[in-house]
Structures are given as C-alpha cells and as structure tokens.
C-alpha positions in Angstrom: 2.0 4.1 7.1 4.9 4.1 9.5 4.6 2.7 13.0 3.4 6.2 14.0 0.7 6.2 11.6 2.5 8.8 9.0 2.4 8.0 5.4 5.7 6.6 4.0 4.4 6.4 0.3 1.6 6.8 -2.1 1.0 4.3 -5.1 -1.4 4.1 -7.9 -1.4 0.3 -8.1 -3.7 -0.3 -11.1 -6.1 1.5 -13.4 -9.1 -0.7 -14.4 -11.7 -0.5 -17.0 -15.0 1.3 -16.9 -16.5 -1.3 -14.6 -13.8 -3.9 -13.7 -10.3 -4.2 -12.4 -8.1 -7.1 -11.7 -5.3 -6.6 -9.2 -3.3 -8.9 -7.2 -2.3 -8.7 -3.4 1.2 -8.9 -4.6 0.9 -5.5 -6.4 -1.0 -3.9 -3.4 1.8 -4.6 -0.8 4.7 -4.2 -3.3 5.2 -0.6 -2.5 4.3 -1.1 1.4 7.0 -3.8 1.5 9.8 -1.4 -0.2 8.4 1.5 1.9 9.0 -0.4 5.2 5.3 0.4 5.9 3.7 -1.0 9.1 0.2 -0.6 7.6 -1.7 0.5 4.6 -5.0 2.1 3.6 -6.3 0.8 0.2 -8.8 3.1 -2.0 -10.7 2.2 -5.1 -13.3 4.0 -7.1 -16.7 3.1 -8.3 -17.3 5.1 -11.3 -21.0 4.7 -11.2 -21.1 7.1 -8.1 -22.7 4.3 -5.8 -20.1 3.8 -3.1 -21.9 1.0 -1.4 -19.5 -1.8 -1.0 -20.3 -5.1 -3.2 -19.9 -8.6 -2.0 -16.5 -8.7 -4.2 -15.3 -5.6 -2.6 -15.9 -7.3 0.9 -14.3 -10.3 -0.2 -11.2 -8.6 -1.6 -10.8 -6.9 1.7 -10.7 -10.0 3.5 -8.0 -11.4 1.2 -6.0 -8.1 1.6 -6.3 -8.6 5.4 -5.2 -12.1 5.4 -2.1 -11.2 3.1 -1.2 -8.3 5.4 -1.3 -10.6 8.2 1.4 -12.9 6.5 3.4 -9.8 5.9 3.0 -8.1 9.1 1.5 -5.1 7.4 -2.0 -4.2 8.9 -4.8 -3.0 6.6 -6.5 0.1 8.2 -9.2 0.4 5.8 -10.6 0.0 2.1 -12.2 3.0 1.1 -14.4 3.3 -1.8 -14.7 6.5 -3.6 -16.6 8.4 -6.3 -16.5 11.8 -7.8 -18.5 13.2 -4.9 -18.4 10.9 -1.9 -16.5 8.0 -0.2 -17.3 5.0 2.1 -15.2 3.2 4.5 -15.6 -0.5 4.4 -14.1 -0.5 8.0 -16.9 1.6 9.3 -19.6 -0.4 7.7 -17.9 -4.0 8.2 -15.6 -3.9 11.2 -15.6 -7.6 11.6 -13.7 -8.1 8.2 -10.5 -6.6 9.9 -10.5 -8.8 12.7 
C-alpha cells in the first residue's frame, strides 16, 4: 500500500504443499520494497477450511511485524483464508501488531 492506503502491487510470494509452506520475510518484503510500499497486507490459506490462527501463524506474524519495522514497512494484517471464509489475525490478536 502507498502512504494513502492504495495498493501499489500484488504478489504471489509462495505456493506451499498440502499442509506446509516455507517462506522467508525476505520474499514477503521483496515486492513491497520494489514497489515503494509503506505498508503491506499478507494473506495465506488454510486448505483444511479451518481459518483459526495456529501458534505458528501468530509467531510468523510477529516476525513479519519485526522485519517490517526494520524496513519502515508496516504490516496492516495477516489474513487467513479458505475456500469459503477468512479471518483477520489483527482482529483477533491486535497486540501482535504493536
């Protein structure tokens, strides 16, 4: 997102396996840096359909927030999606984003 909250770019950073993915913060922020973004929204899917954040989802979100702070790029949210619904980690765990 730019400084006014408008999207500057969209990127598919990684495609995982049926129940696992391994992606680095470097890959997450690469497009944001190249796009001169001031903030990002991250989304990932849970193929099981259960969009409840796992402990790993929360820990990954904390690490993305830290990396963004170093780069001056704010993480607005990490959204978990399935085929029929989605859930915002920010709405459930706002303390992770502080």
